[in-house]
C-alpha positions, -999 to +999 in steps of 0.1 A: +000+000+000+012+035-008-002+067+005+007+103+011-013+114+042-018+151+046-053+147+061-066+177+041-075+164+006-102+139-002-089+103+000-093+081-030-087+043-026-080+019-055-081-018-048-067-043-074-048-075-070-024-067-099+005-045-089+011-033-125-025-020-126-020-001-093+014+013-106-003+025-138-032+041-118-007+059-096+012+073-127-021+084-143-034+101-112-002+114-096-010+151-101-046+150-091-061+172-063-068+143-038-048+119-018-044+085-036-040+052-017-036+019-034-037-017-021-039-052-034-057-063-003-095-060+002-089-065+040-065-035+040-091-015+020-117-022+047-093-011+074-090+022+055-128+024+053-131+018+090-108+048+096-136+069+081-116+092+057-122+075+023-142+097-001-141+073-030-132+036-034-126+020-068-124-018-066-114-043-093-141-068-099-120-099-104-098-104-074-089-138-059-100-133-023-131-112-028-150-098-058-151-060-062-189-061-059-187-080-026-160-056-013-182-026-022-212-041-005-192-044+026-180-008+022-216+003+018-225-014+051-196+001+070-195+036+054-227+045+035-213+080+026-183+066+007-187+067-031-182+033-047-170+025-082-162-008-099-132-013-122-134-042-147-119-055-179-152-073-185-181-047-186-207-073-196-243-074-186-237-095-155-213-069-142-238-042-149-265-061-130-242-068-101-232-031-100-269-021-095-274-047-068-243-037-050-249+001-049-220+008-072-223+043-086-200+040-116-185+013-137-149+020-149-133-001-176-098-015-183-080-004-203-088+033-195-080+065-211-061+087-186-080+119-193-114+102-190-102+084-158-091+117-143-124+134-151-145+106-138-126+103-105-128+141-100-166+139-106-170+111-081-149+129-055-169+161-060-201+141-056-189+130-022-179+165-010 
């Protein structure tokens, strides 16, 4: 997990089991006006949620220990005010249906275009504020 904690900016948390994806996200979002935290561990993500500072969580759908939808359902139960988004390489009908059932506010796809990703994350963070 990597984070820069200044306690003032909104906190955005990305959860993905693939380190190269997290590295790419950090590069794409490095100059954005929020604190960025990344982790490969759904359990670590829930620990961050329990601290109460996460404005937005973006979870990969296909992780070995827990699906993104299941993680986001747990986030909703623990922190109803946290904005939730799902990241997936497979934006098929099943993922869209699961998204609706899990209270996921946005579906982000892999691969992403950096400018679109930045704009979407900014919108989701603004919605939380």
